[in-house]
C-alpha positions in Angstrom: 49.7 37.9 138.6 52.4 37.3 135.8 50.3 39.1 132.8 50.1 42.0 135.6 54.0 41.9 135.9 54.4 41.3 132.2 52.0 44.8 131.5 54.0 46.3 134.0 57.4 45.4 132.6 56.1 46.3 128.9 54.6 50.0 129.8 58.1 50.5 131.5 59.9 49.7 128.5 57.4 51.8 126.2 58.2 54.6 128.8 61.7 54.6 128.5 61.8 54.2 124.7 60.0 57.4 124.5 62.3 59.6 126.7 65.2 57.8 124.8 63.9 59.3 121.6 63.2 62.4 123.5 66.6 62.5 124.7 68.3 61.3 121.4 66.5 63.3 119.1 67.8 66.3 117.1 71.6 64.5 118.2 73.5 62.8 115.5 74.2 59.4 116.7 77.7 59.3 114.9 78.7 62.4 116.8 78.0 61.1 120.2 79.9 58.1 119.3 82.8 60.0 118.1 82.7 62.4 121.2 82.7 59.0 123.6 85.6 57.7 122.1 87.5 60.5 123.4 86.6 60.5 127.1 89.2 59.9 129.7 88.2 56.3 130.8 90.5 56.1 133.6 87.9 58.0 135.7 85.8 54.8 135.6 87.8 53.4 139.0 86.8 56.2 141.0 83.2 56.1 139.7 82.9 52.3 140.5 84.5 53.3 144.0 81.8 55.9 144.7 79.3 53.9 143.3 80.0 50.8 145.5 80.4 53.0 148.7 76.8 54.1 148.2 75.8 50.6 148.2 77.6 50.0 151.5 76.1 52.9 152.9 72.8 52.0 152.0 72.9 48.4 153.3 74.8 49.7 156.5 71.9 52.4 157.0 69.3 49.8 156.4 71.1 47.4 159.2 70.1 50.2 161.7 66.2 49.6 160.7 66.5 45.9 161.4 69.5 45.0 164.0 66.7 45.1 166.9 65.3 42.0 165.4 68.8 40.2 164.4 71.8 41.9 165.9 74.4 39.5 164.3 73.6 40.5 160.4 76.4 39.5 157.9 77.3 42.9 155.8 78.0 40.8 152.9 74.5 39.4 152.8 73.0 42.9 153.3 75.3 44.6 150.4 74.1 41.6 148.3 70.5 42.3 148.9 71.1 45.8 148.1 72.9 45.0 144.9 70.4 42.5 143.8 67.8 44.8 144.5 69.3 47.4 142.2 70.1 44.8 139.3 66.3 43.6 139.5 65.3 47.3 138.9 67.1 47.1 135.6 65.2 44.3 134.7 61.9 46.0 135.5 60.9 48.7 137.8 60.4 48.3 141.5 61.3 44.5 141.4 64.3 45.5 143.4 62.2 46.7 146.3 60.7 42.9 146.5 63.8 41.1 145.5 66.2 42.8 148.2 64.2 41.9 151.4 63.3 38.2 150.2 67.0 37.4 149.4 68.0 39.0 153.0 64.9 37.4 154.6 65.6 34.1 153.4 69.6 34.0 154.4 68.9 35.6 158.1 65.7 33.8 158.8 63.5 37.3 159.1 59.8 38.1 158.0 59.9 39.2 154.2 56.6 41.4 155.0 58.5 43.2 157.7 61.6 43.8 155.6 59.6 45.1 152.5 58.2 47.6 155.1 62.0 48.9 155.9 62.3 49.2 152.4 58.9 51.3 152.2 60.5 53.5 155.0 63.9 54.0 153.4 62.0 55.3 150.3 60.3 57.8 152.6 63.2 59.1 154.0 65.0 59.2 150.3 61.8 61.0 149.0 62.1 63.4 152.2 65.7 64.2 151.3 65.4 64.6 147.8 62.3 67.2 148.4 64.9 69.1 150.6 67.8 68.9 148.2 65.2 70.3 145.6 64.5 73.1 147.6 68.2 73.8 147.6 68.3 73.4 143.8 65.4 75.5 143.2 67.4 78.4 143.8 68.6 77.9 140.4 65.4 77.0 139.1 62.5 79.0 140.5 64.2 82.2 139.8 63.4 81.8 136.1 60.3 79.4 135.2 61.4 79.3 131.3 64.2 76.9 132.9 61.8 74.7 134.3 59.7 74.4 131.3 62.7 74.0 129.0 63.9 70.9 131.5 60.5 69.2 132.3 58.4 70.4 129.2 56.4 73.5 128.8 53.1 71.2 128.8 54.0 69.8 132.4 54.9 73.1 133.9 51.9 75.0 132.4 49.7 72.1 133.7 51.3 72.1 137.4 51.3 76.1 137.6 47.9 76.7 135.2 44.8 78.0 137.6 42.7 75.6 135.7 44.4 72.8 137.0 43.1 72.8 140.4 39.9 71.4 139.2 41.9 68.6 137.6 43.5 68.2 141.2 40.2 68.2 142.9 38.7 65.7 140.7 42.0 63.6 141.1 41.5 63.4 144.9 37.6 62.7 144.6 38.8 59.9 142.7 41.2 58.5 145.0 38.6 59.0 147.7 36.3 56.9 145.7 38.7 53.9 145.3 39.5 54.2 148.8 36.0 54.0 149.7 35.1 51.1 147.3 38.4 49.3 148.6 37.2 49.5 152.3 33.8 47.8 151.3 35.5 45.2 149.5 37.7 44.5 152.5 34.9 44.6 154.6 32.9 42.2 152.4 35.7 39.8 152.3 36.2 40.0 156.4 32.2 38.9 156.4 32.8 36.0 153.9 35.6 34.9 155.8 33.3 34.0 158.8 31.5 32.1 156.5 34.0 30.0 154.9 37.1 28.7 156.8 39.8 28.4 153.7 39.1 32.0 153.0 39.2 33.0 156.8 42.9 31.1 156.5 44.1 33.1 153.9 42.7 36.4 155.5 44.7 35.4 158.8 47.8 35.1 156.8 46.9 38.4 155.0 46.7 40.0 158.6 50.0 38.4 159.9 51.8 39.6 156.6 50.3 43.0 157.1 51.1 43.3 160.7 54.7 42.4 160.1 54.8 45.2 157.2 53.2 47.6 159.5 56.3 46.9 161.9 58.7 47.2 159.3 57.4 50.8 158.6 57.6 51.7 162.1 61.1 50.4 162.8 62.2 54.1 162.6 60.7 54.3 166.3 63.4 51.3 167.3 66.4 52.9 165.8 68.9 53.4 168.5 71.7 55.8 166.7 69.9 58.0 164.6 73.1 59.9 164.4 74.7 57.2 162.8 71.4 57.0 160.4 71.7 60.8 159.4 75.4 60.1 158.4 74.9 57.4 156.5 72.0 59.1 154.5 74.4 62.1 153.9 77.1 60.0 152.5 74.9 58.1 150.7 73.6 61.5 148.4 77.3 62.5 148.9 78.2 59.2 146.9 75.3 60.2 144.5 77.1 63.3 143.8 80.4 62.3 143.5 78.8 59.8 140.9 77.6 62.9 138.8 80.9 64.9 139.3 83.7 62.6 138.7 82.6 61.8 134.9 82.8 65.7 134.6 86.4 65.1 134.6 85.7 62.2 132.3 84.5 64.7 129.6 86.8 67.9 130.7 83.3 69.3 131.9 85.0 70.9 134.8 87.3 73.1 132.9 85.2 73.6 129.8 82.2 74.7 131.5 83.3 75.4 134.8 81.2 72.5 136.6 82.1 72.0 140.3 80.2 70.2 143.0 77.4 72.2 143.4 76.8 71.9 139.9 77.0 68.1 140.4 74.4 68.2 143.0 72.0 70.3 140.9 72.2 67.1 138.1 72.0 64.6 140.9 68.7 65.8 142.0 67.2 66.4 138.7 68.5 63.0 137.1 67.1 61.4 140.4 63.4 62.6 139.4 63.9 60.8 136.0 65.4 57.9 138.0 62.2 57.8 140.0 60.0 57.3 137.0 59.0 53.7 136.5 61.3 53.0 133.4 63.7 50.0 133.7 66.9 51.3 135.5 66.2 54.8 134.5 66.4 53.8 130.8 65.7 57.0 128.8 64.3 59.0 131.6 67.7 59.6 133.0 69.2 60.3 129.6 66.6 63.0 129.1 66.7 64.9 132.2 70.4 64.8 132.4 70.9 66.2 128.8 68.2 68.8 129.2 69.7 70.1 132.5 73.2 70.3 131.4 72.1 72.0 128.3 69.8 74.5 129.7 71.4 75.4 133.0 74.9 75.1 132.0 74.9 75.6 128.2 76.5 72.0 127.8 75.7 70.8 124.2 73.1 68.5 123.9 75.7 66.1 121.8 78.0 66.5 124.8 75.0 66.2 127.5 73.7 62.8 125.7 77.1 61.4 125.8 77.5 62.3 129.1 74.1 60.6 130.1 74.9 57.6 128.2 78.4 57.1 129.7 77.4 57.4 133.2 74.2 55.1 133.1 76.0 52.5 130.8 79.0 52.6 133.4 76.2 52.1 136.5 74.7 49.3 134.7 77.7 47.2 133.8 79.2 47.9 137.4 76.1 46.5 139.2 75.8 43.7 136.6 79.5 42.8 137.1 80.0 43.5 141.0 76.6 41.8 142.0 77.8 38.3 141.1 80.9 38.4 142.9 79.5 39.8 146.1 77.2 36.9 145.7 79.6 34.5 145.5 81.6 35.9 148.6 78.3 35.9 150.7 77.7 32.3 149.6 81.2 31.1 150.8 80.6 32.8 154.1 77.0 31.5 154.5 78.7 28.0 153.9 81.1 28.2 156.6 78.6 29.9 158.9 76.0 27.0 158.0 73.5 29.2 157.0 70.7 28.7 154.3 72.5 29.5 150.5 70.0 31.3 148.4 
C-alpha cells in the first residue's frame, strides 16, 4: 500500500515536471521574474476573499448531502475538512478526497465510507458542470480546430478526431470489459473462499459494510431536501472560481491591455480546470501549461505574461491554502473543545 502510494505520487510529480517544462520552454525565466515584480499585489486580498468564499460555499453544499444523517454540523468542521482536502491534494493527487471525509467523520461521528461516497457524488456534479461550461466555451473553440490543436497539442486533437482512433476506442472498451469480467470472477472466488474460512468471511463482511455505506453516500442526492440551495451553491462556487481567474487580470493590467473581461475569465477557468483535473500535485505544471496556452492562443497574451500570470495565481492559491488551513483548524479545535467533541 505504501509502495503504491509512493508510486502514484512519483508519477504525479513526473507528470507535473513534464508540463512545467512544456509551460516554461521558450520563455526566459529572467523575463518572467522581471514581469512579476511589477504586478499590483493589492489585488491579492480580493483574490483570497474569493478563494475562501469558494471553500465556504463548497462546505455548505456538502452539508446538504450529509445533513440527513446529522443535522447539527459545525461549519468550522466542514470548512476545515474542505481546506484539509485541498492542502492534501497539493501533497499528492486525490489525497484530499480521502483526508476530507476522514477528518469530518472522526469529528462528527459519521461513517468515513459514506462520506467518501458523497465526495464522489460531488465530483460527478462538478464534472457535469464542467462539461456544460465546456459546451459554452466551445463557441470560442470549435469554430476553429486549429485553436484546439494549439492549446491541447496537435497530436492529442488528431488522435481524438482521427477516424483510425475508433479502432483504439474499441480495443480500449474491450480491454475495460475484460478487466471488469476478471474482477467479477475474482470477487466470486473470494466470496466462495469466505464460506470456507471464518477469518476471510470477517473481512468480507467488513468490506460489504463499507461498500454499503459508500453506496449510501453516493445515493445521498435522493435525500437532499433543498435542491434549489444545492444548485445555488454550485453556481456560487464556479462564480468564485471565475473571479479567481478574473481578479488577477487586474494585477497584470490585462483587462486594459488585452481587453479581458469576465466571460474571458470563464473560458480560462474552464480550460484551466482541465489542467487541474489531470493528476499532478495541486495542478502543478498542468495548470501553468493550459493557462499559458489558452491566454496565448485565444487572446494573444504573450507567453511571458501568460506564464507569469499562471505562476502568480497558482502560487497565491497554494500559499493561501497552506496559511489559512492551520488557522481554521485551530478555530475548529477550540469549538470542538468547548463542545466536548473529539479533537483531531
